[in-house]
C-alpha positions as CSV (number, residue, x, y, z in Angstrom):
1,M,8.9,-46.1,-164.7
2,P,8.2,-47.9,-160.9
3,T,5.1,-45.4,-159.0
4,T,4.7,-44.9,-155.5
5,T,1.6,-45.3,-153.8
6,L,1.5,-42.7,-150.5
7,E,-1.6,-43.6,-148.2
8,R,-3.0,-40.8,-146.2
9,R,-3.3,-41.9,-142.7
10,P,-5.9,-40.7,-140.7
11,Q,-4.9,-38.3,-137.9
12,R,-5.7,-38.4,-134.0
13,I,-7.0,-35.2,-132.6
14,P,-5.9,-35.2,-128.7
15,R,-8.7,-34.8,-126.4
16,R,-9.2,-32.3,-124.5
17,R,-8.5,-33.2,-120.3
18,E,-10.4,-31.6,-118.2
19,S,-10.1,-31.7,-114.4
20,S,-11.1,-34.7,-113.1
21,F,-12.5,-33.2,-109.9
22,A,-14.8,-31.3,-112.4
23,R,-15.9,-34.3,-114.7
24,A,-16.4,-37.0,-111.8
25,P,-19.3,-37.6,-110.2
26,M,-19.8,-36.8,-106.8
27,R,-19.9,-39.7,-104.5
28,P,-22.0,-40.2,-101.1
29,G,-19.4,-38.8,-98.3
30,D,-17.4,-36.9,-100.8
31,A,-16.1,-33.5,-99.7
32,P,-17.0,-30.8,-101.9
33,G,-14.3,-29.7,-104.4
34,P,-13.2,-26.1,-105.1
35,A,-15.1,-26.6,-108.7
36,S,-18.1,-27.0,-107.0
37,E,-18.0,-24.4,-104.1
38,P,-19.0,-20.6,-105.5
39,I,-16.5,-18.0,-105.2
40,E,-17.3,-15.1,-103.2
41,L,-16.0,-11.9,-104.1
42,R,-15.2,-9.7,-101.5
43,R,-15.0,-6.1,-101.2
44,P,-12.3,-4.5,-98.8
45,E,-13.5,-2.9,-96.1
46,P,-13.2,0.7,-95.0
47,A,-10.6,2.0,-92.8
48,P,-11.4,2.3,-89.6
49,T,-12.4,5.7,-88.8
50,I,-10.0,7.3,-86.0
51,W,-11.8,9.6,-83.3
52,L,-9.3,12.3,-81.9
53,P,-10.9,14.3,-78.8
54,P,-11.0,17.5,-79.1
55,E,-8.0,20.2,-77.7
56,P,-8.0,21.0,-73.7
57,D,-9.0,24.4,-73.3
58,E,-6.1,26.5,-71.4
59,P,-6.7,28.7,-68.7
60,G,-7.2,32.0,-70.2
61,D,-7.2,30.8,-73.9
62,P,-8.9,32.8,-76.1
63,A,-9.5,30.2,-78.8
64,A,-11.7,28.5,-76.1
65,G,-14.6,26.8,-77.5
66,L,-13.3,26.6,-80.9
67,T,-13.3,23.8,-83.2
68,R,-9.8,22.6,-84.5
69,A,-10.0,24.1,-87.5
70,E,-11.1,27.4,-86.1
71,R,-8.1,27.4,-84.3
72,Q,-6.0,26.4,-87.3
73,A,-7.3,29.6,-88.4
74,A,-6.7,31.6,-85.5
75,R,-3.1,30.5,-84.8
76,R,-2.3,31.3,-89.0
77,R,-3.7,34.9,-88.3
78,A,-1.9,35.1,-85.1
79,V,1.7,34.1,-87.1
80,G,0.6,36.9,-89.7
81,Q,-0.1,39.4,-86.8
82,G,3.1,38.5,-85.3
83,R,5.0,39.5,-88.4
84,T,3.3,42.4,-89.0
85,R,4.6,43.6,-85.6
86,R,7.6,42.0,-86.1
87,V,8.3,44.1,-89.1
88,I,7.4,47.5,-87.1
89,G,9.7,46.3,-84.6
90,D,12.4,45.8,-87.1
91,V,12.1,49.1,-89.0
92,V,11.5,51.0,-85.3
93,I,15.0,49.3,-84.1
94,F,17.0,49.7,-87.5
95,G,15.9,53.6,-87.3
96,L,17.0,53.9,-84.1
97,I,20.2,52.5,-84.5
98,A,21.1,54.8,-87.8
99,V,19.9,57.7,-85.9
100,A,22.9,56.7,-82.9
101,L,25.5,56.1,-85.8
102,W,24.4,59.6,-87.5
103,F,24.9,61.6,-83.8
104,T,27.7,59.3,-82.9
105,W,29.6,58.6,-86.3
106,P,33.3,60.2,-85.3
107,V,35.0,63.1,-87.6
108,R,37.7,60.9,-88.2
109,F,35.3,58.2,-90.3
110,G,33.4,61.0,-92.1
111,G,31.2,61.7,-89.3
112,A,30.4,64.9,-87.8
113,T,30.9,63.9,-83.9
114,T,33.9,64.1,-81.6
115,F,34.3,62.8,-78.0
116,V,36.1,64.8,-75.8
117,V,37.5,63.6,-72.1
118,V,37.7,66.7,-69.4
119,H,41.5,67.2,-67.8
120,G,41.5,69.9,-65.1
121,H,39.2,72.8,-63.5
122,S,39.5,75.3,-66.2
123,M,35.6,74.4,-67.0
124,D,34.4,74.0,-63.5
125,P,31.4,74.4,-62.6
126,T,30.6,73.8,-66.2
127,F,32.5,71.0,-66.2
128,R,34.2,68.0,-63.9
129,S,37.5,67.0,-64.8
130,G,37.1,63.7,-66.0
131,D,33.8,64.3,-67.9
132,L,32.9,63.0,-71.2
133,V,31.5,65.5,-73.6
134,V,30.3,65.1,-77.0
135,V,30.8,67.8,-80.0
136,R,29.3,68.5,-83.1
137,K,31.2,70.0,-86.1
138,T,28.7,72.9,-87.3
139,N,29.3,75.7,-89.8
140,Q,28.7,78.3,-87.7
141,Y,30.1,79.4,-84.2
142,R,29.0,82.0,-82.5
143,V,29.8,83.9,-79.1
144,G,28.8,82.0,-76.1
145,D,28.9,78.6,-77.7
146,I,31.4,76.0,-76.0
147,A,33.6,74.1,-78.3
148,A,36.7,72.4,-78.7
149,Y,39.7,73.6,-80.9
150,H,42.9,71.9,-81.9
151,I,46.0,74.1,-80.9
152,P,47.2,75.8,-84.1
153,K,50.1,74.8,-86.1
154,G,53.1,76.6,-85.2
155,E,51.9,77.6,-81.7
156,A,53.5,76.1,-78.4
157,G,51.7,72.4,-78.2
158,E,50.3,72.7,-81.3
159,G,47.9,69.8,-81.7
160,S,46.5,69.8,-78.3
161,G,43.1,70.0,-77.8
162,V,41.2,72.4,-75.8
163,I,37.3,72.9,-74.7
164,H,36.6,76.0,-73.8
165,R,33.7,79.0,-74.5
166,I,34.1,81.4,-77.1
167,V,34.1,84.9,-75.5
168,R,34.5,87.4,-79.1
169,R,35.9,87.0,-82.7
170,E,38.4,88.7,-84.3
171,G,38.3,88.4,-87.8
172,D,38.7,84.8,-88.8
173,H,40.2,83.7,-85.7
174,F,38.3,83.1,-82.2
175,V,39.0,84.1,-78.9
176,F,38.5,81.3,-76.0
177,K,38.1,81.4,-72.1
178,G,38.0,78.9,-69.5
179,D,34.6,79.4,-67.1
180,N,36.8,79.5,-64.0
181,R,39.6,81.6,-65.3
182,T,40.1,85.5,-65.5
183,T,42.4,85.0,-68.7
184,E,41.8,84.7,-72.5
185,D,43.4,82.1,-73.9
186,Q,46.4,82.7,-75.9
187,W,46.1,81.0,-79.2
188,R,43.5,82.0,-81.9
189,P,42.4,78.8,-83.5
190,R,40.2,79.2,-87.3
191,A,36.8,77.6,-87.6
192,S,39.1,74.7,-89.6
193,D,41.0,74.2,-86.2
194,I,37.4,74.0,-84.3
195,Q,36.7,70.2,-83.1
196,G,32.7,71.4,-83.0
197,K,30.8,73.0,-80.1
198,L,29.2,71.3,-77.4
199,A,26.2,68.7,-78.2
200,V,25.8,66.6,-74.8
201,R,27.6,66.7,-71.5
202,L,28.0,63.0,-69.9
203,P,28.4,63.1,-66.5
204,L,30.6,59.7,-66.8
205,P,34.3,58.6,-66.2
206,G,35.3,59.4,-69.7
207,E,38.5,57.0,-69.6
208,T,36.2,54.1,-68.1
209,F,34.0,54.9,-71.5
210,W,36.8,54.5,-74.1
211,A,37.8,51.2,-72.2
212,L,34.2,50.1,-72.8
213,V,33.4,50.9,-76.1
214,P,34.6,48.0,-77.9
215,W,32.1,45.5,-75.7
216,A,29.4,47.6,-76.3
217,W,30.1,47.8,-79.8
218,C,29.8,43.7,-79.5
219,V,27.1,43.4,-77.1
220,T,25.1,45.9,-79.6
221,V,25.8,43.9,-82.6
222,G,25.2,40.8,-81.0
223,I,21.7,41.9,-79.8
224,V,20.9,43.2,-83.6
225,V,21.9,39.7,-85.0
226,M,19.7,37.9,-82.5
227,W,17.1,40.2,-83.2
228,M,17.2,39.2,-86.6
229,F,17.2,35.2,-86.8
230,W,15.1,34.7,-83.3
231,P,11.6,33.6,-84.7
232,P,8.5,35.8,-83.4
233,R,7.1,34.5,-80.1
234,E,3.8,33.3,-82.3
235,A,5.6,31.1,-85.0
236,R,7.6,29.7,-82.3
237,R,4.0,28.4,-80.2
238,T,2.6,27.1,-83.9
239,R,5.9,25.2,-84.0
240,G,5.9,23.6,-80.7
241,G,2.2,22.7,-80.9
242,A,0.1,20.3,-82.4
243,T,-1.1,21.8,-85.7
């Protein structure tokens, strides 16, 4: 049986090549290569410090002579104080509005106030024709009170308004008379017919007042809205100035 002889050939190991400029000797006149120069590691230079000059002092500035941090702290305190004053102002304003609404809220909307425009001269010199009179409903009317009432149903001129003085009382009925008249009113209203007794007399042209009421309400609502959303003075100064 034939046999085959396997011969083992020597393997060639590749030699590691090195950089020519690292192995080759330097010759006279040759410039030093990168392998012969040492590598120098440099640290990054720190960023330059920017010097800011101090803010100039304004004439009459209460923060004159303070440092920047002290100025910022003073501004924060001023903003806090401004907010406190703003809250107090809001409470005062809305309190006044609430009192005004309570005093002027009309009867037709659940209030107790009625505005009456005087016509004629039956109440001279207490009232003048055209005066605006505010009457408020109450639970008790006495002799001598000036009150406004509606003419009772079933009588001549029913539903019309009259403002006269109470001169006496007959059971559940009241007797009225004008200050500039010698005779009593022919009507005998009850307490349910009385709109209210005199609260305030305004020597103003009543018809002009009623024409200006819608505009007055619009202006009042606009002022309230602006007050609610207008920032305090300290906050505006902080936003506009440098911090």
